[in-house]
C-alpha positions as CSV (number, residue, x, y, z in Angstrom):
1,X,30.7,12.0,-18.8
2,X,32.1,10.4,-22.6
3,X,34.4,7.3,-23.5
4,X,36.6,7.2,-26.5
5,X,39.5,4.7,-27.6
6,X,42.6,6.6,-28.4
7,X,45.1,5.8,-31.6
8,X,47.0,4.2,-29.2
9,X,45.2,0.7,-29.2
10,X,46.9,-2.3,-30.0
11,X,44.1,-4.3,-30.9
12,X,44.4,-7.0,-28.3
13,X,40.9,-7.9,-27.4
14,X,41.3,-7.9,-23.6
15,X,38.7,-4.7,-23.1
16,X,35.9,-7.1,-25.1
17,X,36.5,-9.9,-22.8
18,X,35.7,-8.0,-20.0
19,X,32.9,-5.8,-21.1
20,X,30.0,-7.3,-19.0
21,X,27.7,-5.5,-21.6
22,X,29.0,-6.8,-24.8
23,X,29.9,-3.7,-26.4
24,X,33.1,-3.6,-27.3
25,X,34.1,-5.0,-31.3
26,X,37.1,-4.8,-32.8
27,X,36.9,-2.7,-35.9
28,X,40.3,-3.2,-38.0
29,X,43.1,-2.4,-35.3
30,X,41.2,-0.7,-32.8
31,X,38.3,-1.3,-30.5
32,X,34.8,0.2,-30.9
33,X,32.3,1.2,-28.1
34,X,29.2,0.8,-29.1
35,X,25.8,1.9,-27.4
36,X,24.6,0.6,-24.4
37,X,28.3,2.0,-22.1
38,X,27.5,2.6,-18.8
39,X,31.1,3.8,-18.5
40,X,31.5,1.6,-15.4
41,X,35.3,1.5,-16.7
42,X,35.9,-2.3,-16.5
43,X,37.5,-1.8,-19.7
44,X,39.7,1.8,-19.1
45,X,41.3,-1.1,-16.2
46,X,42.4,-3.5,-18.0
47,X,43.7,-1.6,-21.0
48,X,47.3,-2.3,-21.0
49,X,48.0,1.0,-23.0
50,X,45.4,3.0,-21.4
51,X,44.2,4.2,-25.1
52,X,40.8,3.9,-23.3
53,X,40.0,7.4,-22.1
54,X,37.1,8.0,-19.6
55,X,36.4,11.5,-20.1
56,X,34.5,13.1,-16.9
57,X,33.0,16.5,-17.0
58,X,34.1,19.6,-15.0
59,X,32.1,20.3,-11.6
60,X,30.4,23.3,-12.0
61,X,31.6,25.8,-9.0
62,X,28.8,27.6,-7.3
63,X,28.3,31.4,-7.8
64,X,29.5,33.2,-4.8
65,X,25.9,35.3,-4.7
66,X,24.2,32.3,-4.0
67,X,23.0,32.5,-0.4
68,X,22.1,29.9,2.0
69,X,18.3,31.0,2.3
70,X,15.8,28.6,2.6
71,X,12.6,29.5,0.5
72,X,9.6,27.8,0.4
73,X,6.8,27.3,-1.9
74,X,3.5,27.7,-0.7
75,X,0.6,26.5,-2.1
76,X,-2.5,27.7,-1.9
77,X,-6.1,27.0,-3.8
78,X,-9.2,29.4,-3.6
79,X,-7.5,31.3,-1.1
80,X,-6.3,28.5,1.2
81,X,-3.1,27.6,2.1
82,X,-2.1,24.1,1.4
83,X,-1.7,22.1,4.6
84,X,1.9,20.5,3.5
85,X,2.9,24.4,3.0
86,X,2.8,25.0,6.7
87,X,4.5,21.8,7.2
88,X,7.6,23.2,5.1
89,X,7.7,26.2,7.0
90,X,8.2,23.7,9.9
91,X,11.3,22.1,8.2
92,X,12.2,25.3,6.3
93,X,13.0,27.1,9.3
94,X,15.0,24.6,11.6
95,X,17.0,24.2,8.3
96,X,17.6,28.4,8.2
97,X,17.9,28.2,12.1
98,X,20.9,26.4,11.6
99,X,22.7,27.9,8.6
100,X,22.2,31.4,10.0
101,X,20.0,32.4,7.6
102,X,16.5,33.5,6.3
103,X,13.5,32.0,5.9
104,X,11.5,32.7,2.8
105,X,8.1,31.9,1.2
106,X,6.6,33.0,-2.0
107,X,2.7,32.9,-2.6
108,X,1.1,33.1,-6.0
109,X,-2.7,33.8,-6.7
110,X,-5.4,36.5,-6.7
111,X,-6.7,38.5,-3.8
112,X,-4.6,36.6,-1.3
113,X,-2.2,39.5,0.3
114,X,-4.0,38.7,3.4
115,X,-3.1,34.9,2.9
116,X,0.3,35.7,2.5
117,X,0.1,37.9,5.2
118,X,-0.7,34.7,7.9
119,X,2.4,33.4,6.9
120,X,4.5,35.7,8.3
121,X,4.4,34.1,12.1
122,X,5.0,30.5,11.2
123,X,8.6,31.9,11.1
124,X,9.1,33.5,7.8
125,X,11.4,36.3,7.6
126,X,9.9,37.1,3.6
127,X,6.8,36.3,1.9
128,X,7.2,37.3,-1.8
129,X,3.2,37.9,-3.0
130,X,2.6,37.4,-6.1
131,X,-0.7,38.8,-6.6
132,X,-2.8,39.3,-9.6
133,X,-5.7,38.2,-11.6
134,X,-3.8,36.6,-13.9
135,X,-3.2,34.2,-11.2
136,X,-6.5,33.0,-10.3
137,X,-6.1,29.4,-11.2
138,X,-2.8,27.7,-11.1
139,X,-1.5,28.5,-14.4
140,X,1.6,26.7,-14.7
141,X,3.4,28.2,-17.2
142,X,2.5,31.7,-15.2
143,X,3.6,30.1,-12.0
144,X,6.9,28.7,-13.5
145,X,7.7,31.8,-15.1
146,X,7.8,34.0,-12.1
147,X,8.9,31.4,-10.0
148,X,12.3,31.1,-12.0
149,X,12.6,35.0,-11.9
150,X,12.3,35.1,-8.4
151,X,15.2,32.5,-7.7
152,X,17.5,33.9,-10.2
153,X,16.9,37.4,-8.1
154,X,16.8,36.2,-5.0
155,X,19.5,33.0,-5.3
156,X,18.5,30.5,-2.1
157,X,20.6,27.6,-1.5
158,X,17.6,25.8,-0.6
159,X,14.5,25.3,-2.9
160,X,11.4,22.9,-0.6
161,X,8.1,22.6,-2.7
162,X,5.3,20.5,-1.4
163,X,5.4,16.8,-3.2
164,X,1.2,17.5,-4.4
165,X,0.0,17.7,-7.9
166,X,0.8,20.9,-9.0
167,X,4.2,21.0,-6.7
168,X,5.5,17.7,-8.4
169,X,4.5,19.7,-11.9
170,X,6.1,22.7,-11.0
171,X,8.9,21.3,-9.6
172,X,10.8,19.7,-12.4
173,X,10.1,23.0,-15.3
174,X,11.7,25.1,-12.5
175,X,14.6,22.7,-11.8
176,X,15.3,22.5,-15.9
177,X,15.2,26.1,-15.8
178,X,17.7,27.1,-13.5
179,X,20.0,24.3,-14.2
180,X,19.8,22.5,-11.2
181,X,18.7,19.3,-9.8
182,X,15.7,17.6,-8.2
183,X,14.8,14.9,-5.4
184,X,11.8,13.8,-4.9
185,X,9.5,12.6,-2.1
186,X,12.1,13.6,0.5
187,X,11.3,12.0,3.8
188,X,14.5,13.6,5.8
189,X,16.5,16.6,5.6
190,X,19.9,17.2,7.2
191,X,23.1,19.3,6.7
192,X,26.5,18.3,6.6
193,X,29.8,19.9,8.0
194,X,29.9,22.3,4.6
195,X,26.4,22.8,4.8
196,X,24.8,21.2,1.7
197,X,21.6,19.9,2.3
198,X,21.2,16.3,3.2
199,X,18.6,15.0,1.1
200,X,16.9,11.2,2.1
201,X,14.3,9.3,0.0
202,X,13.2,5.7,-0.5
203,X,14.5,4.1,-3.5
204,X,15.1,0.7,-5.1
205,X,11.1,0.3,-4.7
206,X,11.6,1.6,-1.3
207,X,13.8,-1.0,0.2
208,X,16.7,1.5,0.7
209,X,16.9,4.7,2.0
210,X,19.1,7.0,-0.1
211,X,20.9,10.7,1.1
212,X,21.6,12.4,-2.1
213,X,23.4,15.9,-2.3
214,X,23.5,18.4,-5.0
215,X,27.0,20.0,-4.0
216,X,28.0,22.1,-6.9
217,X,24.5,23.7,-7.9
218,X,22.5,26.2,-6.2
219,X,19.2,26.3,-5.7
220,X,19.1,23.0,-3.6
221,X,15.6,21.7,-4.6
222,X,13.6,19.2,-3.3
223,X,9.7,17.7,-3.0
224,X,8.4,16.5,0.4
225,X,5.1,14.8,0.7
226,X,2.5,15.8,2.4
227,X,2.3,14.6,6.4
228,X,6.0,13.7,6.6
229,X,6.6,16.9,8.6
230,X,4.7,18.3,11.6
231,X,3.8,21.9,11.1
232,X,5.2,24.7,13.5
233,X,3.4,26.8,16.2
234,X,2.8,30.3,14.9
235,X,4.8,32.8,16.9
236,X,3.4,36.1,17.7
237,X,4.8,39.2,17.0
238,X,7.1,37.1,14.3
239,X,9.2,40.2,12.9
240,X,8.8,39.4,9.4
241,X,7.7,41.6,6.0
242,X,5.9,40.8,2.9
243,X,7.3,41.8,-0.1
244,X,4.5,42.4,-2.7
245,X,5.7,41.3,-6.3
246,X,5.1,43.3,-9.8
247,X,3.4,40.6,-12.3
248,X,3.9,41.7,-15.6
249,X,0.8,41.7,-17.9
250,X,2.5,39.6,-20.7
251,X,3.3,36.8,-18.9
252,X,3.5,33.1,-21.3
253,X,1.2,31.4,-21.8
254,X,0.7,28.7,-24.2
255,X,-2.6,27.4,-23.0
256,X,-5.7,29.0,-21.3
257,X,-7.4,27.6,-18.3
258,X,-11.2,27.7,-19.1
259,X,-12.1,26.4,-15.6
260,X,-11.2,24.1,-13.0
261,X,-13.8,21.3,-11.4
262,X,-13.4,19.8,-8.5
263,X,-13.2,15.8,-9.1
264,X,-15.7,13.0,-7.6
265,X,-14.9,13.2,-3.6
266,X,-12.8,9.9,-2.7
267,X,-14.8,7.5,-0.4
268,X,-12.8,8.3,2.1
269,X,-9.8,10.9,2.6
270,X,-7.4,8.8,5.0
271,X,-4.6,11.4,5.3
272,X,-7.3,13.8,7.5
273,X,-8.1,10.7,9.7
274,X,-7.2,11.5,13.3
275,X,-7.7,7.3,14.4
276,X,-6.5,4.9,11.6
277,X,-6.8,1.0,12.0
278,X,-4.8,-0.4,8.9
279,X,-4.8,-3.9,8.1
280,X,-1.9,-6.0,6.1
281,X,-2.0,-9.4,4.3
282,X,-1.4,-11.1,8.3
283,X,-5.6,-10.5,8.2
284,X,-5.6,-13.6,6.4
285,X,-8.8,-13.0,4.1
286,X,-10.5,-10.0,3.0
287,X,-13.9,-10.6,5.0
288,X,-11.6,-10.5,8.2
289,X,-11.4,-6.6,7.1
290,X,-15.1,-6.7,9.1
291,X,-13.1,-6.7,12.7
292,X,-11.0,-3.8,11.6
293,X,-13.9,-1.6,10.2
294,X,-16.0,-2.9,13.7
295,X,-12.8,-1.5,15.9
296,X,-12.4,1.6,13.9
297,X,-16.1,2.5,14.1
298,X,-16.0,1.7,18.1
299,X,-12.5,4.5,18.1
300,X,-13.7,7.0,15.5
301,X,-11.6,5.9,13.1
302,X,-11.3,4.6,9.7
303,X,-10.3,1.9,8.4
304,X,-6.5,1.9,5.5
305,X,-4.6,-1.1,4.5
306,X,-1.1,-1.7,3.4
307,X,-0.2,-2.1,-0.6
308,X,0.0,-6.0,-0.5
309,X,-3.9,-6.0,0.1
310,X,-4.5,-3.1,-1.7
311,X,-3.1,-5.3,-4.8
312,X,-4.8,-8.3,-4.0
313,X,-8.0,-6.2,-4.3
314,X,-8.9,-6.5,-0.5
315,X,-9.4,-2.8,0.1
316,X,-9.5,0.3,-2.7
317,X,-6.5,1.9,-3.2
318,X,-8.2,5.4,-1.7
319,X,-7.0,3.8,1.8
320,X,-3.5,2.2,0.8
321,X,-1.1,3.9,3.5
322,X,2.5,3.9,2.2
323,X,5.0,4.9,-0.4
324,X,3.1,4.5,-3.3
325,X,-0.5,5.3,-1.3
326,X,-1.1,8.4,1.1
327,X,1.2,9.5,3.6
328,X,-0.9,10.1,7.1
329,X,-0.5,11.2,10.2
330,X,-3.1,10.5,12.8
331,X,-2.8,10.8,16.6
332,X,-3.4,6.8,16.8
333,X,-2.6,4.2,14.2
334,X,-3.5,0.6,14.9
335,X,-1.4,-1.6,12.4
336,X,-2.5,-4.8,12.5
337,X,-0.7,-8.1,10.6
338,X,1.4,-5.5,9.1
339,X,5.2,-6.6,9.3
340,X,6.5,-3.2,8.1
341,X,8.2,-3.0,5.0
342,X,10.1,0.2,4.8
343,X,7.5,1.2,1.9
344,X,5.0,1.5,4.3
345,X,6.7,2.8,7.3
346,X,7.7,6.0,5.1
347,X,3.9,6.3,4.9
348,X,2.9,6.2,8.5
349,X,6.2,6.6,11.0
350,X,4.8,10.1,11.9
351,X,2.2,9.2,13.5
352,X,1.4,10.6,17.0
353,X,0.9,7.1,18.7
354,X,1.7,3.5,16.9
355,X,0.3,0.4,18.1
356,X,1.2,-2.7,16.1
357,X,-0.2,-5.9,16.5
358,X,1.3,-9.1,14.6
359,X,2.5,-12.6,15.3
360,X,6.1,-12.0,14.8
361,X,8.3,-10.8,17.4
362,X,10.6,-9.7,15.0
363,X,8.3,-7.7,12.5
364,X,9.7,-4.4,11.1
365,X,6.8,-2.3,12.7
366,X,7.7,-3.3,15.9
367,X,11.2,-1.2,15.7
368,X,8.7,2.0,15.2
369,X,5.5,1.0,16.9
370,X,5.5,2.8,20.8
371,X,3.3,-0.3,21.7
372,X,3.3,-3.9,20.6
373,X,1.3,-6.6,20.4
374,X,2.3,-10.0,20.0
375,X,0.0,-12.6,18.9
376,X,-2.8,-13.6,16.3
377,X,-4.5,-10.5,15.1
378,X,-7.5,-12.6,14.7
379,X,-7.7,-13.2,18.4
380,X,-6.3,-10.1,19.4
381,X,-9.0,-7.6,17.8
382,X,-11.9,-9.4,18.9
383,X,-10.2,-9.4,22.5
384,X,-10.1,-5.6,21.7
385,X,-13.6,-5.1,20.4
386,X,-15.4,-6.7,23.4
387,X,-12.9,-4.5,25.9
388,X,-14.2,-1.8,24.4
389,X,-17.6,-2.3,24.2
390,X,-17.8,-4.1,27.9
391,X,-16.7,-0.5,28.9
392,X,-19.6,1.6,26.9
393,X,-16.9,2.7,23.8
394,X,-19.3,1.5,21.2
395,X,-20.4,5.4,19.1
């Protein structure tokens, strides 16, 4: 989009008064629009002679060769497929069934043919496998080159990538090369009547949920945070096929990966915990987290926290649940003194069983909880601990 002032301008100055950003001035007998214009259109609306014109770019029409197929990037490390890949296969199968299309997957690495074959029972109609020694390490330039060429060849309508460190690096590069849009950190998908992908993600710091469409470009690309969707159950005997892709020996490489060194292990990986006892600002004091530690120990779980207490330094960041922390999907999630801001709910609402303890009966956390206890967390948690101990549940 662009904006211009035509020769019809009569220098009346009405646009200057109307501009909310103060970027319009009079230069001689014509208005001039300076830097900082947001194309809001306020000036054009008040111009009495229609001398201000906003030019909108033409919409790009989709190529008839584009398909409705759904493509999933299946990430692997050392021959082990990342869990988020299976989660994406689940949502991808659901979307492809509704579209009446195929579910496709692409996997890259070295000596991964067997792992690629194992993807088929999860509902994959076709797996594209790039298996070559050049791909033994996750070289992003090479990955991008091969994936971009594949997408141009098979022309999927939807392309989903896990929101891991690797996926978040690959996705924008691929989208740029393909000239399409990219929605990051999606938490939900749907389809409109025209078959466009409705991509839902938190926005404005997690205070709102936005639904984004990409109706004029393909593929529709999105990254998805791990632990948002449940992985599918394998279907023995599913009739999919493995396509072994040729890997050129002159792949582009401006950099060379010498080695990959694992970082120091985190204090705790809450994403893998089956039972989580999480505390919020309602705990009142960092010393009160000792109660949560005791409760978690009795249940065989681990302690997590909401962002406010992490920001206060009560709990380390590795234990933060939410939009800017970890997404978790435990069997049991006990929220203690957590009000339930959307930023936090995004990270835990997929838990199998949610128990909320809060003294405010109108707290948003109760809207997603399976069981709610209205009361002072500093009274309820000690009572739970005492009951567990009396039943000999301590481990």
